[in-house]
C-alpha positions as CSV (number, residue, x, y, z in Angstrom):
1,X,0.0,-0.1,-0.1
2,X,1.0,3.1,-1.0
3,X,0.5,6.4,1.3
4,X,0.0,10.1,-0.3
5,X,0.3,12.7,2.3
6,X,-0.6,16.2,1.5
7,X,0.3,18.6,3.7
8,X,-1.5,21.9,5.0
9,X,-3.4,23.4,7.6
10,X,-7.4,22.5,8.5
11,X,-10.1,25.3,8.6
12,X,-11.5,27.3,6.3
13,X,-9.5,30.6,6.9
14,X,-6.5,28.3,5.6
15,X,-8.1,27.0,2.7
16,X,-6.8,28.1,-1.1
17,X,-3.5,29.4,1.0
18,X,-0.1,28.4,-0.4
19,X,0.8,26.5,2.7
20,X,-2.1,24.1,1.5
21,X,-0.9,23.3,-1.7
22,X,-0.6,19.6,-0.7
23,X,-3.7,19.4,0.6
24,X,-4.9,21.0,-3.0
25,X,-2.9,18.1,-4.7
26,X,-4.4,15.3,-2.8
27,X,-8.3,16.8,-3.7
28,X,-6.7,17.2,-7.4
29,X,-5.6,13.4,-7.4
30,X,-8.5,12.2,-5.5
31,X,-10.9,13.8,-8.2
32,X,-13.1,15.3,-5.1
33,X,-13.5,12.0,-3.3
34,X,-15.0,12.4,0.1
35,X,-12.7,12.0,2.9
36,X,-13.8,11.1,6.4
37,X,-12.4,12.3,9.5
38,X,-10.6,9.4,11.6
39,X,-9.6,10.9,14.7
40,X,-7.3,8.0,16.0
41,X,-5.1,9.2,13.4
42,X,-5.7,13.2,13.2
43,X,-6.4,12.9,9.8
44,X,-8.8,13.0,6.9
45,X,-8.6,10.0,5.3
46,X,-9.5,8.5,1.9
47,X,-8.7,4.9,0.5
48,X,-8.5,3.8,-3.1
49,X,-7.7,0.5,-3.5
50,X,-3.8,0.0,-2.5
51,X,-3.3,3.8,-2.1
52,X,-4.1,6.1,1.3
53,X,-4.4,9.6,0.9
54,X,-4.3,11.7,4.3
55,X,-4.5,15.2,4.8
56,X,-3.2,15.3,8.3
57,X,-5.7,17.7,10.8
58,X,-2.8,18.5,13.3
59,X,-2.0,21.7,11.9
60,X,1.6,22.2,9.4
61,X,4.1,21.8,12.4
62,X,3.2,18.8,14.0
63,X,2.1,16.7,10.7
64,X,4.6,14.6,11.6
65,X,2.6,12.9,14.4
66,X,-0.3,12.1,12.1
67,X,1.8,10.5,9.4
68,X,3.7,8.7,12.2
69,X,0.4,6.9,13.3
70,X,-1.1,6.1,9.9
71,X,2.4,4.5,9.3
72,X,2.6,2.6,12.3
73,X,-1.2,1.5,12.1
74,X,-0.8,-0.2,8.4
75,X,3.0,-1.0,9.1
76,X,4.1,1.0,6.4
77,X,7.9,2.0,5.8
78,X,9.2,5.0,4.1
79,X,9.3,3.3,0.8
80,X,5.7,3.7,0.9
81,X,5.4,6.9,1.4
82,X,4.7,10.2,-0.9
83,X,4.9,13.4,0.7
84,X,3.5,16.4,-0.9
85,X,3.6,20.1,0.0
86,X,4.6,23.6,-0.8
87,X,7.6,24.8,-1.5
88,X,9.1,28.4,-1.6
89,X,12.5,27.2,-3.2
90,X,10.7,26.5,-6.4
91,X,8.6,29.4,-8.0
92,X,5.0,28.9,-8.9
93,X,4.3,26.9,-11.7
94,X,7.3,24.3,-11.1
95,X,7.2,21.2,-9.2
96,X,9.9,18.2,-8.5
97,X,9.0,14.5,-7.7
98,X,12.4,13.8,-5.7
99,X,13.1,11.2,-3.2
100,X,14.9,12.4,-0.1
101,X,15.1,16.3,-1.3
102,X,13.2,18.9,0.5
103,X,13.1,22.5,1.2
104,X,15.6,24.4,3.1
105,X,12.8,25.3,5.6
106,X,9.5,24.0,5.9
107,X,8.4,23.3,9.5
108,X,5.6,20.5,8.3
109,X,8.2,18.5,6.0
110,X,10.7,18.7,9.0
111,X,8.1,17.3,11.5
112,X,7.7,14.4,9.2
113,X,10.9,13.6,9.0
114,X,11.5,14.3,12.4
115,X,9.1,11.4,13.3
116,X,10.5,8.6,10.8
117,X,13.7,7.1,10.9
118,X,14.8,7.7,7.6
119,X,14.5,11.0,5.3
120,X,14.8,9.1,2.3
121,X,11.2,9.1,1.1
122,X,9.6,10.5,-2.2
123,X,8.2,13.9,-2.3
124,X,5.9,15.9,-4.5
125,X,7.3,19.5,-4.3
126,X,4.9,22.2,-5.3
127,X,6.5,25.4,-6.2
128,X,4.4,28.4,-4.6
129,X,7.1,31.2,-4.5
130,X,5.2,34.1,-6.7
131,X,7.0,36.9,-4.8
132,X,8.1,40.2,-6.5
133,X,11.5,40.8,-4.3
134,X,11.1,44.5,-5.3
135,X,7.6,44.6,-3.7
136,X,7.2,42.0,-1.0
137,X,9.2,42.3,2.2
138,X,7.5,40.1,4.7
139,X,8.4,36.7,6.0
140,X,8.1,33.2,4.3
141,X,6.0,32.3,7.0
142,X,3.5,34.9,6.3
143,X,3.8,34.3,2.7
144,X,2.8,30.9,2.7
145,X,-0.4,31.6,4.7
146,X,-1.3,34.3,1.9
147,X,-4.2,32.9,-0.6
148,X,-3.5,32.5,-4.7
149,X,-5.0,34.9,-6.9
150,X,-7.3,33.9,-9.4
151,X,-4.6,33.6,-11.8
152,X,-2.3,32.1,-9.6
153,X,-4.9,29.7,-9.0
154,X,-4.6,28.8,-12.7
155,X,-0.9,28.2,-12.7
156,X,-1.5,26.0,-9.3
157,X,-4.2,24.1,-11.0
158,X,-2.3,23.2,-14.1
159,X,0.7,21.9,-11.9
160,X,-1.3,20.1,-9.9
161,X,-2.4,18.2,-12.7
162,X,0.6,17.6,-14.3
163,X,2.1,16.7,-11.1
164,X,-0.4,14.2,-10.3
165,X,-0.1,12.5,-13.8
166,X,3.7,12.1,-13.3
167,X,3.0,10.6,-10.1
168,X,0.9,8.0,-11.6
169,X,3.2,7.0,-13.9
170,X,6.2,6.5,-11.5
171,X,3.8,4.5,-9.2
172,X,2.6,2.5,-11.9
173,X,-1.1,3.3,-11.5
174,X,-1.6,4.9,-15.0
175,X,-3.2,1.8,-16.3
176,X,-0.7,1.6,-19.1
């Protein structure tokens, strides 16, 4: 079984923020499937055959706790984990699917890494940086909690679909 974890923050105030790109990816990948809240895992969960999708409800900085609970319960190793998250090291419209490589700073990713014996798991890094350095002077933490503009959301939607298609192929789930 594969575990695809979309990182984000629960609550309406965080929906459509850059930090919730992981949630958006999972929603796109599952095509609007109905997730159920599993309190023992502190996560919203949806299962499709041999793939388990979760959206931790612990808030970003505690995501590792929820991921660890699910992995322990299902006896999954890091080889079964795909972590999907926003990444300020990549421009909006870019993504990378890499094993063991993450952003310089990301509290959610750090939480997951700290909860596991190895950092060697697959990551889908969704670029969210669209700052004009001459205009934006705030912190990265504030920026990732800002909402996407309409045009930015269109760029994100396109890249989420492209990344989901590539992940399907990489996992051998593309039906070919």
